[in-house]
C-alpha positions in Angstrom: 2.4 5.9 -1.9 4.4 2.8 -2.4 8.1 2.9 -3.5 10.1 0.5 -5.7 13.9 0.4 -6.0 15.7 -0.1 -9.3 18.5 -2.4 -8.4 19.1 -2.5 -4.7 17.2 -1.1 -1.7 20.5 0.3 -0.4 20.7 2.6 -3.4 19.0 6.0 -3.4 17.2 5.2 -6.7 13.7 4.7 -5.6 10.5 5.5 -7.6 7.4 6.6 -5.8 3.8 5.6 -7.0 0.5 7.2 -5.9 -2.0 4.8 -4.5 -4.3 7.5 -2.9 -6.8 7.8 -5.8 -8.9 10.9 -6.1 -7.6 14.2 -4.8 -9.4 15.1 -1.4 -10.1 11.5 -0.6 -9.3 10.9 3.2 -7.9 7.7 4.3 -7.7 6.7 8.0 -5.8 4.1 10.1 -3.5 2.7 7.4 -2.3 -0.7 8.8 0.2 -3.2 7.5 -1.4 -6.6 8.0 -1.0 -10.0 6.4 -4.6 -10.0 5.3 -4.6 -13.0 2.9 -2.3 -15.2 5.0 0.5 -15.5 2.4 3.3 -14.4 4.7 3.9 -10.8 3.5 2.4 -7.6 4.7 -0.4 -6.0 2.8 -2.0 -2.6 3.5 -5.4 -2.1 4.8 -7.1 1.3 5.3 -10.5 2.9 5.6 -12.0 6.0 3.8 -14.8 8.2 4.8 -15.2 11.0 2.3 -16.0 9.2 -0.9 -17.8 6.3 0.9 -15.4 3.6 -0.4 -15.3 1.8 3.0 -12.4 -0.6 3.6 -9.5 -0.7 1.1 -7.0 -3.5 0.7 -3.8 -3.1 -1.2 -2.4 -6.5 -1.7 1.5 -6.9 -1.6 2.3 -9.0 -4.8 5.7 -10.0 -3.3 6.2 -13.7 -2.7 9.0 -14.5 -0.4 9.1 -18.1 -1.6 
């Protein structure tokens, strides 16, 4: 899952979003990595049950 805060990360008002996909799909080796070289951490993982291969969740945040 990924989480987003409403106003401030110090508050306890976070909303969780599912990124896992189909029920029963198994993801392995979830790694934070700057895969696209834009300065923020993306998430890369692999999946072996549904034969999806390598999955990349791009972090849309831009620190600039």
